[in-house]
C-alpha positions as CSV (number, residue, x, y, z in Angstrom):
1,X,0.0,0.0,0.0
2,X,1.5,3.3,-1.0
3,X,0.6,6.6,0.6
4,X,1.7,10.2,0.2
5,X,1.6,13.0,2.6
6,X,0.7,15.5,-0.2
7,X,-2.8,16.8,-0.5
8,X,-5.1,16.6,-3.5
9,X,-7.0,19.7,-2.5
10,X,-7.2,22.0,-5.6
11,X,-8.5,25.5,-4.7
12,X,-8.8,28.5,-7.0
13,X,-6.7,31.6,-6.5
14,X,-8.2,33.1,-3.3
15,X,-7.3,36.7,-4.4
16,X,-9.6,36.5,-7.4
17,X,-12.0,33.7,-6.5
18,X,-15.6,34.5,-5.7
19,X,-18.7,32.5,-5.1
20,X,-21.1,32.1,-8.0
21,X,-23.5,35.1,-8.3
22,X,-26.5,32.7,-8.6
23,X,-26.9,29.5,-6.6
24,X,-29.6,27.6,-4.7
25,X,-28.6,29.6,-1.6
26,X,-29.4,33.1,-3.0
27,X,-31.8,32.3,-5.8
28,X,-34.7,33.4,-3.6
29,X,-34.5,35.5,-0.4
30,X,-36.5,35.4,2.8
31,X,-37.4,32.8,5.4
32,X,-40.6,31.9,3.6
33,X,-38.7,31.0,0.4
34,X,-37.0,28.3,2.5
35,X,-40.0,27.1,4.4
36,X,-42.0,26.7,1.2
37,X,-39.2,25.5,-1.1
38,X,-39.4,22.6,-3.4
39,X,-35.6,22.5,-4.0
40,X,-34.1,19.3,-2.7
41,X,-30.9,21.1,-1.8
42,X,-32.7,23.6,0.5
43,X,-34.7,20.8,2.0
44,X,-31.5,19.0,2.8
45,X,-30.1,22.0,4.5
46,X,-33.4,22.3,6.6
47,X,-32.9,18.7,7.6
48,X,-29.3,19.2,8.4
49,X,-30.1,22.1,10.8
50,X,-33.0,20.0,12.3
51,X,-31.1,16.8,13.0
52,X,-28.2,18.8,14.5
53,X,-30.6,20.3,16.9
54,X,-32.0,17.0,18.0
55,X,-28.5,15.4,18.1
56,X,-27.4,17.8,20.7
57,X,-30.5,17.3,22.8
58,X,-30.0,13.5,22.7
59,X,-26.3,14.1,23.4
60,X,-27.2,16.1,26.5
61,X,-29.1,13.1,27.9
62,X,-26.1,10.9,27.2
63,X,-23.9,13.3,29.2
64,X,-26.4,13.2,32.1
65,X,-26.3,9.4,32.0
66,X,-22.5,9.3,32.2
67,X,-22.5,11.8,35.0
68,X,-24.8,9.6,37.0
69,X,-22.6,6.6,36.4
70,X,-19.5,8.3,37.7
71,X,-20.2,6.8,41.2
72,X,-21.7,3.5,42.2
73,X,-24.5,5.0,44.2
74,X,-27.4,6.9,42.6
75,X,-26.4,10.4,44.0
76,X,-27.4,12.6,41.0
77,X,-30.9,11.6,40.1
78,X,-33.6,9.1,41.3
79,X,-34.1,5.9,39.5
80,X,-37.3,7.0,37.7
81,X,-35.5,10.1,36.4
82,X,-32.5,8.0,35.2
83,X,-35.0,5.7,33.3
84,X,-36.3,8.8,31.6
85,X,-32.8,9.9,30.7
86,X,-31.8,6.8,28.8
87,X,-35.3,6.4,27.2
88,X,-35.3,10.0,25.8
89,X,-31.7,9.6,24.8
90,X,-32.5,6.5,22.8
91,X,-35.8,7.7,21.3
92,X,-34.3,11.1,20.1
93,X,-31.0,9.6,18.8
94,X,-32.5,6.7,16.9
95,X,-35.7,8.2,15.4
96,X,-34.8,11.9,15.2
97,X,-31.1,11.6,14.3
98,X,-29.7,8.3,13.2
99,X,-32.6,7.2,10.9
100,X,-32.8,10.4,8.9
101,X,-29.1,11.5,9.2
102,X,-27.6,10.6,5.9
103,X,-30.7,10.0,3.7
104,X,-32.5,13.2,4.6
105,X,-29.4,15.4,4.5
106,X,-26.7,14.2,2.1
107,X,-29.1,11.9,0.3
108,X,-31.6,14.7,-0.3
109,X,-28.9,17.1,-1.5
110,X,-26.9,14.7,-3.7
111,X,-29.1,12.0,-5.0
112,X,-30.7,14.0,-7.9
113,X,-27.3,15.6,-8.9
114,X,-25.5,12.2,-8.8
115,X,-27.9,10.7,-11.3
116,X,-28.2,13.9,-13.5
117,X,-31.7,14.9,-12.4
118,X,-32.9,18.5,-11.6
119,X,-34.8,17.4,-8.5
120,X,-36.4,14.5,-6.8
121,X,-39.5,13.0,-8.4
122,X,-41.9,14.5,-5.9
123,X,-40.6,17.9,-4.6
124,X,-43.7,18.7,-2.6
125,X,-43.7,15.3,-0.9
126,X,-40.1,15.9,-0.1
127,X,-41.0,19.2,1.7
128,X,-44.0,17.4,3.4
129,X,-41.6,14.8,4.8
130,X,-39.6,17.6,6.5
131,X,-42.7,19.1,8.0
132,X,-43.8,15.6,9.2
133,X,-40.4,15.1,10.7
134,X,-40.8,18.3,12.7
135,X,-44.4,17.5,13.8
136,X,-43.2,14.2,15.1
137,X,-40.3,15.8,16.7
138,X,-42.5,18.3,18.5
139,X,-44.7,15.5,19.8
140,X,-41.5,13.8,21.1
141,X,-40.3,17.1,22.7
142,X,-43.8,17.5,24.2
143,X,-43.5,14.1,25.9
144,X,-40.1,15.2,27.2
145,X,-41.4,18.6,28.6
146,X,-44.5,17.0,30.1
147,X,-42.4,14.6,32.2
148,X,-40.7,12.2,29.8
149,X,-40.9,8.5,28.9
150,X,-39.3,5.7,30.8
151,X,-39.9,2.6,28.7
152,X,-36.6,2.7,26.9
153,X,-36.5,3.4,23.2
154,X,-38.0,0.0,22.5
155,X,-41.4,0.7,24.2
156,X,-41.4,-2.9,25.6
157,X,-44.8,-4.3,26.6
158,X,-46.3,-4.8,29.2
159,X,-44.2,-2.0,30.7
160,X,-45.4,0.5,28.1
161,X,-49.0,-0.7,28.1
162,X,-49.8,-1.4,31.8
163,X,-47.2,-0.5,34.4
164,X,-45.9,3.0,33.6
165,X,-47.6,6.3,34.0
166,X,-45.4,8.4,31.8
167,X,-46.2,10.0,28.4
168,X,-45.9,6.8,26.3
169,X,-48.8,7.6,23.9
170,X,-47.5,11.1,23.1
171,X,-44.0,9.8,22.3
172,X,-45.5,6.9,20.3
173,X,-47.6,9.4,18.2
174,X,-44.5,11.4,17.5
175,X,-42.6,8.4,16.2
176,X,-45.6,7.3,14.2
177,X,-45.6,10.6,12.4
178,X,-41.8,10.6,11.9
179,X,-42.3,7.1,10.3
180,X,-44.3,8.7,7.5
181,X,-41.5,11.2,6.9
182,X,-39.2,8.2,6.5
183,X,-41.6,6.4,4.2
184,X,-42.0,9.5,1.9
185,X,-38.3,10.0,1.7
186,X,-37.7,6.4,0.7
187,X,-40.5,6.4,-1.8
188,X,-39.2,9.6,-3.4
189,X,-35.7,8.1,-3.7
190,X,-36.9,4.9,-5.3
191,X,-39.0,6.6,-7.9
192,X,-36.2,9.1,-8.7
193,X,-33.6,6.5,-9.2
194,X,-35.8,4.4,-11.4
195,X,-37.3,7.2,-13.5
196,X,-35.0,10.2,-13.6
197,X,-31.5,9.0,-14.4
198,X,-29.6,11.1,-17.1
199,X,-29.0,9.6,-20.5
200,X,-26.2,7.0,-20.2
201,X,-26.5,6.7,-16.4
202,X,-27.1,2.9,-16.4
203,X,-27.6,1.0,-13.1
204,X,-23.9,0.0,-13.1
205,X,-22.7,3.5,-13.7
206,X,-24.5,4.7,-10.5
207,X,-22.3,5.9,-7.7
208,X,-22.3,3.4,-4.8
209,X,-23.8,6.2,-2.6
210,X,-26.9,5.9,-4.8
211,X,-27.0,2.1,-4.5
212,X,-26.7,2.2,-0.7
213,X,-29.5,4.8,-0.4
214,X,-31.6,2.8,-2.8
215,X,-31.3,-0.3,-0.6
216,X,-32.0,1.7,2.5
217,X,-35.1,3.2,0.8
218,X,-36.5,-0.2,0.2
219,X,-36.1,-1.0,3.9
220,X,-37.8,2.4,4.8
221,X,-40.8,1.7,2.6
222,X,-41.3,-1.9,3.6
223,X,-40.3,-1.9,7.3
224,X,-41.5,1.4,8.7
225,X,-45.3,0.6,8.3
226,X,-44.7,-2.3,10.7
227,X,-43.4,0.0,13.4
228,X,-46.3,2.4,12.8
229,X,-48.8,-0.4,13.2
230,X,-47.0,-1.7,16.3
231,X,-47.1,1.7,18.0
232,X,-50.8,2.2,17.2
233,X,-51.5,-1.2,18.9
234,X,-49.4,-0.1,21.9
235,X,-51.4,3.2,22.2
236,X,-54.7,1.4,21.8
237,X,-53.8,-1.2,24.4
238,X,-52.7,1.5,26.8
239,X,-55.8,3.7,26.3
240,X,-58.7,1.3,25.7
241,X,-57.2,-2.1,26.6
242,X,-57.7,-4.0,23.4
243,X,-55.6,-6.9,24.7
244,X,-53.4,-7.7,21.6
245,X,-50.3,-8.0,23.8
246,X,-52.1,-8.9,27.1
247,X,-52.2,-12.7,27.9
248,X,-55.1,-12.2,30.3
249,X,-57.2,-11.2,27.3
250,X,-55.9,-13.8,24.9
251,X,-53.1,-11.6,23.6
252,X,-49.4,-12.5,23.2
253,X,-46.7,-10.3,24.8
254,X,-44.0,-11.9,22.5
255,X,-46.0,-10.6,19.5
256,X,-44.8,-7.1,20.3
257,X,-41.2,-8.2,20.3
258,X,-41.7,-9.8,16.9
259,X,-43.4,-6.8,15.4
260,X,-41.0,-4.2,16.9
261,X,-37.8,-6.0,16.0
262,X,-39.1,-6.9,12.5
263,X,-38.7,-3.2,11.8
264,X,-36.0,-2.3,14.3
265,X,-33.3,-4.6,13.0
266,X,-33.8,-3.5,9.4
267,X,-33.7,0.0,10.9
268,X,-30.1,-0.6,11.8
269,X,-29.4,-1.1,8.1
270,X,-31.6,2.0,7.2
271,X,-29.1,3.9,9.4
272,X,-25.8,2.2,8.3
273,X,-26.3,1.5,4.6
274,X,-26.3,5.2,3.5
275,X,-23.2,5.7,5.7
276,X,-21.5,2.8,3.8
277,X,-22.3,4.7,0.6
278,X,-20.5,7.7,1.9
279,X,-17.4,5.6,2.7
280,X,-17.3,4.2,-0.8
281,X,-17.2,7.7,-2.3
282,X,-14.6,9.0,0.1
283,X,-12.2,6.0,-0.1
284,X,-12.3,6.1,-3.9
285,X,-11.6,9.8,-4.1
286,X,-8.7,9.9,-1.6
287,X,-7.1,6.7,-2.9
288,X,-7.6,7.9,-6.6
289,X,-8.9,4.4,-7.6
290,X,-12.1,2.9,-8.8
291,X,-13.8,1.0,-5.9
292,X,-12.5,-2.6,-6.1
293,X,-15.3,-5.0,-7.0
294,X,-17.8,-2.3,-7.8
295,X,-20.6,-4.8,-8.7
296,X,-20.0,-6.9,-5.5
297,X,-20.2,-3.8,-3.3
298,X,-23.4,-2.6,-5.1
299,X,-25.1,-6.0,-4.7
300,X,-23.9,-6.3,-1.1
301,X,-26.1,-3.3,-0.3
302,X,-29.1,-5.1,-1.7
303,X,-28.1,-8.3,0.1
304,X,-27.9,-6.5,3.4
305,X,-31.4,-5.0,2.8
306,X,-32.7,-8.5,2.0
307,X,-31.1,-10.3,4.9
308,X,-32.1,-7.5,7.3
309,X,-35.7,-8.7,7.2
310,X,-34.7,-12.3,8.4
311,X,-32.7,-11.8,11.5
312,X,-35.1,-9.9,13.9
313,X,-35.4,-12.8,16.4
314,X,-31.8,-12.7,17.5
315,X,-33.0,-10.0,19.9
316,X,-35.3,-12.6,21.5
317,X,-33.0,-15.5,22.3
318,X,-33.8,-15.2,26.1
319,X,-37.5,-14.5,25.6
320,X,-38.8,-18.1,25.2
321,X,-38.5,-18.7,21.5
322,X,-38.0,-22.3,20.5
323,X,-34.5,-23.8,20.3
324,X,-35.1,-24.5,16.6
325,X,-36.1,-20.9,15.9
326,X,-33.1,-19.7,17.9
327,X,-30.7,-21.9,15.8
328,X,-32.2,-20.7,12.5
329,X,-31.9,-17.0,13.5
330,X,-28.4,-17.5,14.8
331,X,-27.3,-18.9,11.5
332,X,-29.0,-16.1,9.6
333,X,-27.3,-13.6,11.8
334,X,-24.0,-15.0,10.8
335,X,-24.9,-14.8,7.2
336,X,-25.9,-11.1,7.3
337,X,-22.3,-10.4,8.3
338,X,-21.1,-11.6,4.9
339,X,-22.2,-8.7,2.7
340,X,-20.9,-6.2,5.3
341,X,-17.6,-8.0,5.3
342,X,-17.5,-7.8,1.5
343,X,-17.7,-4.0,1.8
344,X,-14.9,-3.8,4.3
345,X,-12.6,-6.1,2.3
346,X,-13.3,-4.4,-1.0
347,X,-12.6,-1.0,0.6
348,X,-9.3,-2.4,1.9
349,X,-8.4,-3.7,-1.6
350,X,-9.3,-0.2,-3.0
351,X,-6.8,1.3,-0.7
352,X,-4.1,-1.2,-1.8
353,X,-1.6,0.6,-4.0
354,X,-3.7,3.6,-4.1
355,X,-2.4,7.2,-4.0
356,X,-3.8,7.8,-0.5
357,X,-4.1,11.2,1.0
358,X,-5.3,12.0,4.5
359,X,-7.8,14.8,4.2
360,X,-10.4,15.0,7.0
361,X,-13.1,13.0,5.2
362,X,-10.6,10.2,4.8
363,X,-9.7,10.2,8.5
364,X,-13.4,9.8,9.4
365,X,-13.6,7.0,6.8
366,X,-10.7,5.2,8.4
367,X,-12.4,5.6,11.8
368,X,-15.6,4.1,10.4
369,X,-13.8,1.1,9.0
370,X,-12.1,0.2,12.3
371,X,-15.0,0.9,14.6
372,X,-17.7,-0.6,12.4
373,X,-15.6,-3.8,12.0
374,X,-15.4,-4.1,15.8
375,X,-19.1,-3.4,16.1
376,X,-19.9,-6.0,13.4
377,X,-17.6,-8.7,14.9
378,X,-19.2,-8.3,18.3
379,X,-22.6,-8.6,16.6
380,X,-21.4,-12.1,15.5
381,X,-20.6,-12.8,19.2
382,X,-24.2,-11.9,20.0
383,X,-25.5,-14.1,17.2
384,X,-24.0,-17.1,18.9
385,X,-26.6,-18.5,21.3
386,X,-24.3,-19.4,24.2
387,X,-22.6,-16.0,24.2
388,X,-25.8,-14.1,23.7
389,X,-27.5,-15.6,26.8
390,X,-24.5,-14.4,28.9
391,X,-24.1,-11.0,27.3
392,X,-27.7,-9.8,26.5
393,X,-29.1,-7.0,28.6
394,X,-25.5,-6.1,29.7
395,X,-23.3,-3.2,28.8
396,X,-21.8,-5.4,26.1
397,X,-25.0,-4.7,24.1
398,X,-24.6,-1.0,24.7
399,X,-21.0,-1.0,23.5
400,X,-21.9,-3.1,20.4
401,X,-24.8,-0.9,19.4
402,X,-22.8,2.2,19.8
403,X,-19.8,0.9,17.9
404,X,-22.1,0.2,14.9
405,X,-24.3,3.3,15.2
406,X,-22.0,6.0,16.6
407,X,-18.6,4.6,15.7
408,X,-20.0,3.6,12.3
409,X,-22.9,5.7,11.3
410,X,-21.9,9.0,12.9
411,X,-18.3,8.7,11.7
412,X,-19.7,8.1,8.1
413,X,-22.1,11.1,8.5
414,X,-19.2,13.4,9.6
415,X,-17.1,12.1,6.8
416,X,-19.8,12.9,4.3
417,X,-20.5,16.3,5.7
418,X,-16.8,17.2,5.5
419,X,-16.5,15.7,2.0
420,X,-19.5,17.5,0.5
421,X,-19.4,20.7,2.6
422,X,-17.4,22.5,-0.2
423,X,-20.2,21.5,-2.7
424,X,-23.0,22.5,-0.3
425,X,-21.6,25.9,0.7
426,X,-18.9,26.7,-1.8
427,X,-16.4,27.2,1.0
428,X,-13.7,25.1,2.7
429,X,-13.2,24.6,6.4
430,X,-9.9,24.9,8.3
431,X,-8.2,21.5,7.6
432,X,-6.0,21.4,10.6
433,X,-8.8,22.0,13.0
434,X,-11.1,19.4,11.3
435,X,-8.3,16.8,11.5
436,X,-8.0,17.5,15.2
437,X,-11.8,17.0,15.5
438,X,-11.6,13.6,13.7
439,X,-8.8,12.3,15.9
440,X,-10.4,13.7,19.1
441,X,-13.7,12.0,18.1
442,X,-11.9,8.6,17.5
443,X,-10.0,8.7,20.8
444,X,-13.0,9.9,22.8
445,X,-15.3,7.2,21.3
446,X,-12.9,4.4,22.1
447,X,-12.3,5.7,25.6
448,X,-16.1,5.8,26.1
449,X,-17.2,2.5,24.7
450,X,-14.3,0.0,24.9
451,X,-14.6,-0.1,28.8
452,X,-18.3,-1.0,28.3
453,X,-17.4,-4.2,26.5
454,X,-15.5,-5.2,29.6
455,X,-18.3,-4.1,32.0
456,X,-20.8,-6.2,30.0
457,X,-18.5,-9.2,30.0
458,X,-18.1,-8.9,33.7
459,X,-21.9,-8.8,34.1
460,X,-22.9,-5.2,34.6
461,X,-26.6,-4.9,33.5
462,X,-27.5,-1.9,31.2
463,X,-30.2,0.6,32.3
464,X,-29.1,0.4,36.0
465,X,-28.1,3.6,37.7
466,X,-26.4,1.8,40.7
467,X,-23.7,-0.8,40.4
468,X,-21.1,-2.6,42.5
469,X,-18.0,-0.5,43.5
470,X,-15.6,-2.8,41.6
471,X,-17.1,-1.4,38.3
472,X,-16.4,2.2,39.1
473,X,-12.9,2.5,37.5
474,X,-14.3,1.4,34.1
475,X,-17.3,3.7,34.4
476,X,-15.1,6.7,35.3
477,X,-13.0,5.9,32.1
478,X,-16.2,5.8,30.1
479,X,-17.4,9.1,31.4
480,X,-14.0,10.7,30.8
481,X,-14.2,9.4,27.2
482,X,-17.7,10.9,26.8
483,X,-16.3,14.3,27.7
484,X,-13.6,14.0,25.1
485,X,-16.1,12.8,22.6
486,X,-18.3,15.8,23.3
487,X,-15.4,18.1,22.5
488,X,-14.9,16.1,19.2
489,X,-18.5,16.8,18.3
490,X,-18.6,20.4,19.2
491,X,-15.5,21.3,17.2
492,X,-17.2,20.7,13.7
493,X,-20.2,22.8,14.8
494,X,-17.9,25.7,15.5
495,X,-15.5,25.6,12.5
496,X,-18.2,24.7,9.9
497,X,-20.2,27.6,11.1
498,X,-17.1,29.8,10.9
499,X,-16.4,28.6,7.4
500,X,-19.8,29.8,6.1
501,X,-18.4,33.4,6.2
502,X,-14.6,33.1,6.4
503,X,-13.8,29.8,4.7
504,X,-11.6,29.7,1.6
505,X,-13.5,29.6,-1.8
506,X,-13.7,25.9,-2.7
507,X,-14.1,26.0,-6.4
508,X,-16.1,23.4,-8.3
509,X,-14.0,20.3,-7.5
510,X,-11.5,20.7,-4.7
511,X,-11.0,17.0,-4.2
512,X,-10.6,16.2,-7.9
513,X,-13.5,13.7,-7.6
514,X,-15.4,12.1,-10.5
515,X,-19.1,12.2,-9.6
516,X,-21.5,14.4,-11.6
517,X,-21.9,16.6,-8.5
518,X,-18.3,17.7,-8.8
519,X,-18.7,18.7,-12.4
520,X,-21.1,21.6,-11.6
521,X,-20.6,24.9,-9.8
522,X,-20.3,25.1,-6.0
523,X,-22.8,25.9,-4.5
524,X,-25.0,24.4,-7.3
525,X,-27.7,26.2,-9.2
526,X,-31.3,25.6,-8.2
527,X,-31.9,23.5,-11.3
528,X,-28.5,21.7,-10.7
529,X,-27.5,21.5,-14.4
530,X,-27.7,24.1,-17.2
531,X,-28.1,21.2,-19.7
532,X,-29.0,17.6,-19.0
533,X,-25.7,15.7,-18.7
534,X,-24.9,12.7,-20.9
535,X,-23.0,10.1,-19.0
536,X,-20.4,8.3,-21.2
537,X,-18.0,6.9,-18.5
538,X,-18.1,4.5,-15.6
539,X,-18.3,5.5,-12.0
540,X,-14.9,6.5,-10.4
541,X,-13.2,6.8,-13.8
542,X,-10.1,8.9,-12.9
543,X,-8.6,8.5,-16.4
544,X,-11.8,10.1,-17.8
545,X,-11.4,12.9,-15.2
546,X,-7.8,13.5,-16.1
547,X,-8.6,13.6,-19.8
548,X,-11.5,16.0,-19.2
549,X,-9.3,18.3,-17.1
550,X,-6.6,18.3,-19.8
551,X,-9.2,19.2,-22.4
552,X,-10.4,22.1,-20.2
553,X,-6.9,23.4,-19.7
554,X,-6.2,23.2,-23.5
555,X,-9.4,25.0,-24.2
556,X,-8.6,27.8,-21.7
557,X,-5.1,28.1,-23.1
């Protein structure tokens, strides 16, 4: 593997460079032009602001959880309040940040441009999905303000239906509405990819980011209605006692688990698949190579989506499912790791003998590869029946989930934001500070969650706010790591905000990347393209890019 310390960043002369006079950012003025926009790029920015708001609310609850766990005794908050902390943290982070993070922001902004379209198929539905997101978010915030929810993010019955007096129905209604936002986004992406590709943009010329979002969209459209129906049944059982999950009325409490996890395990792939698409784009760009095994990586996204619907019961090994069912779902859990492993190995082969440079997006991508691999391997541990019985409901589960979702998804999201920030805003961010943020995030994350694997193995249950004194050292380490991690997340908020006014002018293609989005101005026009592009080359064709650049230089000369 060869690497260079030189940068590939190609910026225009800052003395003469200016932002384009007309772009999607200044085509119309006034707040109303944003709130009523049909432009997919503006809607993406609205989503970016919105999910950032909810991310820091969810993060505040994570900080409170870690403060409580500094000491073995519950000396910060009472047990009921602690239950509300981890419930609201999970609900906000999963449904209001992780699920919409990449599809609703980067996907919304880039999908039409990457395939040569002027917008998504249904612009008004796209705007409606953002409003539904906020209506659902306000219901969730209302549940928080009125006293919170203490069911955990999983709304487990019969706790959620019979034994708790918190605002379960309000939160459930919020998530129900957010689900429609997710369905509309997925439907829009599917129709757009099928019907609006530019001439020459065949399926196997699509960027892998599009393939990943396509697979995730299928999961959104097919899986989210199951969650919506499940939450409606929980609300009805809680309010009028219909008895679907109540064994005293002929119901089945395990039915809730089947319904909830039938959505919620595919939801893991709704979250992670778009992030994998980001990593494919970043690794190709900063190693100057076509993604190794393009077809295998593309089909692995579809395979992950397919297998995702057949592994839900591995969350239920200790709940009384039959030994035969447990064996089948254990085997399927092992199989779903295969397409994910294909991606990791193919990215590694892409890096081999590549001309690698270490810009900020690439640092986040390396972080993703390492952390997601650990998260995936520990998932295989939990797919093994004997290990799962020992480790389930312990901090091992917490660490595993966060290695996949935070170490994986959030690192991919930050990689994508840094990669496409010059395209979205037309400006660069301070590279040294952004590299510091990437390294800080990686160190803080590992310091936070690696001790939790040990805690879980030693038997510390999750969702407890008191624990034996012998676990305190590891919990203090974890809380210290969370502090470092918080700094790592605050830094991008500060320097990206600073860059909006003071950042260097980026030019159209600062990374010398090959996608259609890099062949147009930064920030893009409202209509994306002056003329409909005709695609005559494969994805990640750097020879085509070099030839095109040479022609442009010759023409200018």
